[in-house]
Structures are given as C-alpha cells and as structure tokens.
C-alpha positions in Angstrom: -0.4 -0.2 0.0 1.3 3.3 -1.0 1.9 6.5 1.6 -0.4 8.5 -1.3 -3.2 5.1 -1.7 -3.2 4.6 2.5 -3.6 8.6 2.9 -6.7 8.7 0.3 -8.3 5.7 1.8 -7.8 6.7 5.9 -9.5 10.6 4.2 -12.2 9.1 3.2 -12.7 6.5 5.8 -13.1 9.8 8.2 -15.0 11.5 5.0 -17.6 8.7 4.8 -18.2 8.3 8.6 -16.8 4.3 8.2 -14.8 6.1 11.7 -15.7 8.3 13.8 -18.6 9.3 17.2 -20.0 7.3 19.9 -20.2 3.6 17.9 -17.1 3.2 15.6 -14.2 4.2 17.1 -11.9 1.5 15.7 -12.2 0.0 12.0 -10.1 -2.1 10.2 -9.1 -1.5 6.0 -8.1 -3.9 3.5 -6.5 -2.6 0.5 -8.2 -4.9 -2.0 -6.1 -4.0 -5.0 -2.7 -4.7 -3.3 -4.4 -8.3 -2.5 -5.4 -9.5 -5.9 -1.6 -8.4 -6.3 -0.3 -10.3 -3.7 -1.0 -13.1 -5.3 -0.5 -11.9 -9.1 2.4 -12.0 -7.8 3.3 -15.1 -6.1 1.3 -17.1 -8.8 3.6 -15.5 -11.1 7.1 -16.2 -9.5 6.3 -19.8 -9.3 5.4 -19.8 -13.0 8.9 -18.1 -13.7 10.3 -21.5 -12.3 8.7 -24.5 -13.5 5.7 -26.0 -15.5 4.5 -28.7 -12.7 1.3 -27.9 -11.4 1.0 -25.0 -8.1 -1.5 -25.1 -5.7 -1.0 -22.3 -3.7 -2.9 -23.0 0.0 -3.3 -19.1 1.5 -2.6 -20.3 5.7 -6.9 -19.3 7.1 -5.1 -18.3 9.9 -3.1 -15.8 8.6 -6.6 -13.5 8.0 -9.7 -15.2 8.9 -12.0 -13.1 7.1 -14.6 -15.6 4.5 -14.7 -12.0 2.4 -10.8 -12.4 2.2 -10.8 -16.1 1.2 -13.1 -16.2 -1.8 -11.1 -13.3 -3.2 -7.8 -15.3 -2.7 -10.4 -18.2 -4.2 -11.2 -16.4 -7.4 -7.0 -15.2 -7.9 -7.1 -19.0 -8.0 -5.8 -19.4 -4.5 -6.7 -22.3 -1.9 -6.3 -23.1 1.2 -4.4 -24.0 4.3 -6.6 -25.2 7.3 -5.7 -25.7 11.0 -8.8 -26.5 12.8 -13.0 -27.9 12.3 -13.0 -23.2 12.8 -11.1 -22.4 9.6 -11.9 -26.3 7.1 -15.5 -23.9 7.7 -14.2 -21.2 6.9 -12.7 -22.2 3.5 -15.9 -23.6 2.5 -18.2 -21.1 3.3 -15.7 -18.8 0.9 -16.8 -21.5 -1.9 -13.1 -22.9 -1.5 -13.4 -26.4 -3.2 -12.1 -29.0 -1.6 -9.5 -30.9 -3.7 -8.3 -27.2 -3.2 -7.8 -27.5 0.8 -5.3 -28.8 2.9 -5.7 -29.6 6.6 -2.8 -29.6 8.7 -3.6 -29.1 12.1 -0.5 -31.1 14.3 -4.4 -32.2 16.6 -6.2 -33.5 14.6 -9.5 -35.9 16.0 -10.9 -38.7 15.0 -14.0 -36.7 13.3 -11.7 -33.9 11.5 -10.0 -36.9 10.1 -13.2 -38.4 8.7 -15.0 -35.2 7.6 -11.2 -34.0 5.3 -11.9 -38.1 4.2 -15.5 -38.0 3.1 -15.2 -34.1 1.3 -12.0 -35.4 -0.4 -9.8 -32.8 1.1 -5.8 -33.4 1.4 -4.2 -34.5 4.8 -1.0 -33.7 6.1 -0.2 -36.3 9.3 1.7 -35.0 11.7 3.0 -38.3 13.4 3.3 -42.0 14.1 -0.5 -42.2 16.0 -2.1 -40.1 13.5 -0.8 -42.2 10.6 -2.0 -45.1 13.0 -5.8 -42.7 13.6 -6.1 -42.8 9.7 -5.5 -46.7 8.5 -7.6 -47.3 11.0 -10.1 -45.2 9.1 -9.0 -46.3 5.5 -9.2 -49.5 6.8 -13.5 -48.5 7.7 -13.8 -47.5 4.2 -16.8 -49.5 2.8 -14.2 -50.5 -0.1 -11.6 -50.8 2.3 -9.6 -49.1 -0.9 -7.4 -45.8 -0.5 -8.7 -42.2 0.1 -9.1 -40.2 -2.6 -7.8 -37.5 -1.1 -4.2 -36.6 -1.4 -2.7 -38.1 2.2 0.8 -37.1 3.2 3.5 -36.5 6.4 4.8 -33.7 7.6 8.0 -33.7 8.4 10.7 -31.8 10.8 13.7 -30.6 8.9 15.0 -30.2 11.9 17.2 -26.7 10.2 16.4 -24.0 13.6 15.6 -21.6 14.4 15.1 -17.9 13.5 14.9 -14.4 14.4 11.5 -15.3 16.5 11.6 -18.5 18.8 8.3 -18.7 18.6 7.6 -18.9 14.8 10.4 -21.2 14.3 8.2 -25.0 13.7 12.1 -26.8 12.1 13.4 -26.7 15.9 15.2 -29.7 17.6 12.1 -29.8 19.9 9.7 -28.7 17.4 6.0 -29.1 18.2 5.5 -29.8 14.5 5.9 -32.9 12.0 8.1 -35.9 12.5 11.8 -34.8 13.5 14.1 -35.7 11.2 17.2 -35.9 13.1 16.1 -37.6 15.8 17.4 -41.9 16.1 16.3 -43.6 13.8 13.2 -41.2 12.5 13.9 -40.7 8.5 14.5 -45.1 8.3 10.9 -45.0 9.9 9.5 -42.7 7.6 10.9 -44.4 4.9 9.6 -47.5 5.8 6.3 -46.0 6.8 5.7 -44.4 3.0 6.9 -48.0 1.9 4.5 -50.4 3.8 1.8 -47.4 2.6 1.5 -47.2 -1.4 -1.6 -44.3 -0.3 0.9 -41.7 1.2 1.7 -39.6 -1.7 3.3 -36.0 0.0 6.0 -34.8 2.3 5.0 -32.0 3.9 7.9 -29.5 5.7 7.3 -25.7 6.7 10.1 -23.9 8.4 8.9 -20.9 10.0 7.8 -17.4 8.9 8.8 -14.7 10.5 12.7 -13.9 12.0 14.2 -16.8 8.7 16.5 -16.1 6.3 14.8 -17.8 2.8 18.5 -19.4 3.0 17.1 -20.6 6.0 13.7 -21.5 4.4 15.9 -23.1 1.1 17.2 -25.7 3.2 14.4 -27.2 4.7 12.8 -27.6 1.1 16.4 -29.6 0.1 15.5 -31.5 2.6 12.3 -33.0 2.6 13.3 -32.8 -1.6 16.0 -35.7 -0.5 13.9 -37.5 1.5 11.8 -37.7 -1.3 14.5 -39.1 -3.6 14.9 -41.3 -1.2 12.1 -43.0 -0.8 10.7 -42.6 -4.6 14.6 -44.7 -5.4 13.6 -47.4 -2.4 9.5 -47.9 -3.4 11.4 -48.1 -7.1 8.7 -46.1 -8.6 7.4 -42.4 -8.0 5.0 -43.0 -4.6 5.9 -39.3 -3.6 4.6 -37.3 -6.1 3.5 -33.8 -4.7 5.6 -31.6 -1.7 4.1 -29.3 0.5 7.3 -26.8 1.0 4.8 -24.5 3.3 4.8 -20.8 3.3 6.3 -18.2 5.5 7.6 -15.2 3.7 8.7 -13.2 6.0 7.1 -9.6 6.0 9.1 -6.3 5.6 7.1 -4.3 9.1 9.9 -1.4 8.9 9.0 0.8 5.5 6.5 -0.1 3.1 9.0 -1.7 0.6 6.7 -5.7 0.3 10.4 -7.6 0.5 11.2 -9.8 0.4 9.5 -10.6 -3.0 8.0 -14.6 -3.9 10.0 -13.9 -7.0 13.2 -14.1 -4.9 12.6 -16.7 -2.8 11.5 -18.6 -6.2 15.1 -18.1 -6.5 16.7 -18.7 -4.3 14.6 -22.4 -4.2 15.8 -23.2 -7.3 19.3 -22.8 -6.8 19.2 -24.6 -3.6 17.2 -27.1 -4.3 18.4 -28.6 -7.8 16.0 -30.9 -9.2 12.4 -29.0 -7.4 11.4 -27.4 -10.2 12.0 -29.8 -13.3 8.3 -31.1 -13.2 8.5 -34.3 -11.4 7.1 -33.2 -8.0 3.7 -31.2 -7.6 4.1 -28.9 -5.6 2.1 -26.9 -2.8 2.8 -23.6 -1.2 1.3 -21.9 2.3 1.8 -18.4 2.4 0.0 -16.6 4.5 0.8 -13.2 6.5 3.0 -11.9 2.6 0.0 -11.8 0.8 -2.8 -9.6 3.7 -0.2 -7.5 5.5 0.5 -5.5 4.0 -2.8 -4.7 2.6 -4.5 -3.8 5.6 -4.2 -1.2 8.3 -6.0 -0.6 11.6 -7.3 2.7 12.2 -8.6 4.3 15.7 -9.6 7.5 17.3 -7.6 9.4 19.9 -10.1 9.3 22.8 -7.5 11.3 25.2 -4.8 13.1 24.4 -2.8 13.7 28.0 1.2 13.9 29.9 1.9 11.9 31.9 5.8 12.0 33.7 6.6 14.8 31.4 5.2 12.4 27.9 2.6 12.6 26.0 0.2 9.5 25.9 -2.7 8.9 23.2 -5.6 7.0 24.3 -6.3 5.3 21.6 -9.0 2.8 21.0 -6.7 -0.4 19.7 -4.9 -2.4 21.2 -3.6 -5.7 22.8 -7.5 -6.6 20.7 -6.5 -5.9 17.4 -2.8 -6.1 17.5 -1.4 -8.4 20.6 1.7 -10.2 19.0 2.9 -6.3 18.7 1.7 -5.2 22.7 2.9 -8.9 24.5 6.0 -8.8 21.8 6.9 -5.3 21.1 10.2 -6.1 20.5 9.4 -9.2 18.0 6.5 -7.1 15.9 6.6 -3.4 16.4 4.0 -1.5 14.3 4.9 1.5 12.2 2.1 3.9 13.0 1.4 7.0 10.9 -0.9 9.9 12.5 -3.9 12.1 11.2 -5.4 15.4 12.2 -9.6 14.5 12.3 -10.5 15.0 8.6 -8.3 12.4 7.8 -5.2 14.4 6.9 -1.7 13.6 7.6 -0.2 15.5 10.7 2.7 17.5 9.7 5.3 18.9 12.4 8.2 17.7 14.3 8.9 14.6 15.5 7.5 14.2 19.8 8.2 11.4 21.7 5.5 9.8 23.3 3.3 6.7 23.9 0.1 5.6 21.6 -1.6 3.6 24.6 -5.1 1.4 23.7 -7.9 1.1 25.6 -7.4 -2.0 27.3 -7.2 -2.3 31.3 -3.5 -2.2 31.9 -0.2 -1.1 32.0 1.6 -2.2 28.7 -1.6 -2.0 26.3 0.4 0.1 23.8 1.0 0.0 20.3 3.5 2.5 20.3 5.8 3.3 23.0 8.3 6.3 23.3 8.0 7.2 19.2 8.7 10.2 17.4 4.9 11.5 15.4 3.9 14.6 15.0 2.2 15.7 18.2 -1.1 13.6 18.6 -4.6 15.3 19.5 -7.6 15.1 20.7 -9.9 13.3 18.0 -6.8 12.7 15.4 -7.1 9.5 14.0 -3.4 6.8 14.0 -3.2 4.3 11.4 -1.6 0.7 12.9 0.0 -0.1 8.8 0.9 -4.4 8.1 -1.7 -5.3 10.0 -3.8 -7.2 7.5 -2.4 -10.3 8.9 -2.4 -11.9 12.6 -4.0 -8.2 13.8 -7.8 -7.0 13.5 -8.4 -10.4 11.8 -7.7 -12.2 15.4 -9.6 -10.1 17.8 -8.2 -10.9 21.3 -11.1 -10.2 24.0 -9.8 -8.9 26.4 -12.0 -7.0 29.1 -15.2 -7.5 26.2 -13.9 -5.2 23.5 -15.5 -5.8 20.7 -14.0 -7.4 17.5 -14.3 -3.8 14.9 -16.0 -3.4 11.7 -13.6 -4.4 8.4 -14.4 -3.1 5.3 -12.8 -3.3 1.8 -11.5 -0.4 -0.2 -10.8 0.4 -4.4 -10.7 3.3 -6.2 -14.1 4.2 -8.3 -13.6 3.2 -11.5 -14.7 6.5 -13.3 -11.6 8.1 -10.3 -14.8 9.2 -8.2 -12.5 7.8 -5.3 -12.5 5.5 -2.3 -15.4 3.4 -2.5 -15.4 0.5 0.7 -17.0 -2.9 1.1 -18.1 -4.3 4.7 -16.5 -7.7 4.7 -17.3 -7.9 8.4 -19.7 -6.2 10.7 -18.5 -4.2 13.8 -19.5 -7.0 16.8 -22.6 -5.2 19.7 -23.1 -6.2 23.1 -25.7 -8.5 22.2 -23.5 -10.4 20.8 -20.9 -9.7 23.5 -23.4 -10.7 26.1 -24.6 -13.9 24.2 -20.8 -14.8 23.8 -20.3 -14.4 27.9 -24.0 -17.2 28.6 -25.4 -14.2 29.0 -29.1 -16.5 27.7 -27.8 -18.9 31.5 -27.3 -16.4 34.1 -29.0 -18.2 36.9 -26.4 -21.2 35.6 -24.6 -21.2 39.0 -27.1 -20.1 40.8 
C-alpha cells in the first residue's frame, strides 16, 4: 500500500463516517487491489521457474475472513486450514475441497473422517496419526485407498530464526516427525513403503524471522527425502511436495520485501530438481499475502501527559494488535498520524506513547515513538496489520471486534469506495458469547 493510497483511504474513511462518534472509534481496512496484486505476484513467481502444477493454499490463520478467502479463491488460490473452524471458513468462501489442505497438529478422529469424506488433502503430524488414518481407511466401505491425497509432515530440524515462537524446524518443534531424531528417517521411509496411499511430504520451517536460505534448506531436506523414498519404492510414490509458506514481511518500511520471486529463485538455486516437473507443489503462504494491505484506524480519545511524556489514548490496543502489545520487540508496528479530518499530520516528531483501551499498563501500540504530536480527535493508523492483527481478535475487557472494510478506487476516478467485510461486534453478541442465555447457571 503506497503512502498516497493509504492517505486517500484514511481521509475517505473519515469523510464517509466509517470512523467516528461513539459507535465506531476503531475500524480496519483492507486494500483489495493490493491483495489481488500479491496473489498475482505469487502465481507469477512460481510460473517463472516451473511448469509443474502448483497449489497455492493460503494459510487461513493469517486472515480468517470469509471475504478474504473468497477474493483469494477468485485469484486462483486454495486454503490451508488448521482447525474445524478454519475449514468451515474455507468452505463458506466456496473453496473446493480439492484445493484445501488440512495441517492441524492435533486432528481428532472426527476431523480426519470429515476430511476423508470431503476429499481434502491431509498432512499427518506423527506416527499415532498415521495409525488413526489407517484405521479410518480400513473402515471405508470398499477398503480402498482414500480419494484425498495423504501426506506426512516432517521437521527438518534445521534451526530457528530470530523469533523462536515462529520457528517450526527446531530440534524440539511440536510439528511433524523430527528427521534427525534417532531412527526417525528410517521409520519415515518404511512407513511410506508399507502404505502406498501416502503420496505427499510436507515441511514448514517457520515464518517471520527466517532468512530465505534457511527456509530453502528445509525444502531441500524434504526433497532429498522424497528422492530416497521413491528410489526405495522403485517408483514415484511421493508425487507432491508441500513446502509450506512463511515468507517474511518487511514491517519497517512501505517496501514489499522479500518478494515471492526472490524466494522462488533461491529455491531454484538451492534445491536442484525441485522445479523439474517431477513433483507437484503446494505452498502455504499467509502473512506475506495480506499483511502489507491492511491497517487499523483509531480515534485519539484523549491526549494527556504523564511523567513528562505525551500519551495518546486510542481505541486500538491488545484486542487488535495482540502480538505487538505482548511482544513489542518482535512485532513493532509502524504508526501514521492524521488529524481529525483524516489529513496526514505534519510537524516535528515528538516522543510519545500510543496507548490502547485495555485495562493494563502494557497495552501500547507504540512506546516512546517519534510522531507529530497527536491531539484529541486525531486518527492513528497502525500499518501492515492485514494478517494476524484485527482478523484475529483478542477479547480482553470484552472489547468489541471492529468492523472490517475492503476499499478500492472507483472506476470513474470518483475516489475511494468501501465494502463491508465483517460487521462490528454488537453488545448483544458479546453478552451472548459470555453465557447471557444462562444467567442463573451457577445459582
């Protein structure tokens, strides 16, 4: 999202009343054209290096909104789901079962049965899940192999990036079968040879904080494992490699780096044979497709000064920026300042805090941040928040989920038009979710 486009959207949101008064002190915006462009760049990046079939399955957890999934579906993407709820969202968005991949590390028998019935691809996490799937397959009416592709997730154990919580290929990561564990690799090969219905391998080394070369090392490990299995089988039993996602996002500037094309080129260089057409591919990018195309707007309810430092008290905090509030060192967000009309604020930078509405001291979007001095009634924009922020609400203090709008430029040059993606949560919904129908349950 360019600064000019961002400024136009903020001004239009204020002018059109999306943000204002007592009822809408915080709102979230998604750049429709930006999301479309991101999907197009992903498709093009892989088309330039391979003619093999590639399913780009968007990681639903990054932006669990039906409208986003529908938009990406129209752009040729599928969905990677990790829970029954995410599967329900993908289905509601019209994503076809053969374009959905189920990756949850803790699948119940019911989830697995539903996936088998629908024809959804499954990546098993461990030996016990392989046994569970095998039991379900045996219970099929004709005892044949499932119609849906079945795979196994492996952990290449290549090490962590700069954010440990998002590094999924450490020695003790909870995901998949650790290939460097004693006798694990032999077990994987034997498991495939004994089960011809296993045709996929999956790996995902992590997301934010991993260099592209480390991600490629994980892919190289699973590619070499596929080659070993196929050689032992005397045929191409493994026909598809699910290489995960996790492309890092630049949260420091407006520049969209690294690019999908950068990663595809690193893979082409570091994993010879990956793109020669023998393997179908699945990707699972999430944050990189939507993060730079979303922002949260919030009114400054009060502007005060404490201990000599200005503090802008806003309505955007832990409920829409949970990771930033609890781990600001790993997840800082950029803040843009606007006046009460939605025009970009100018003037010298003043060190100030941008605080949220939650009732604890650490509820800060930014601490000691240099910005033009904010005043009561101004608007702050938390940038690059189109993934894992307002789409994944944190219900602290029973704060309402904000409305989400997509925006686009009018075809006739008439300015910015908004379309509702998700309604703002109502007080009635908050009460209902908190057991309002059962007030006497504990009496």
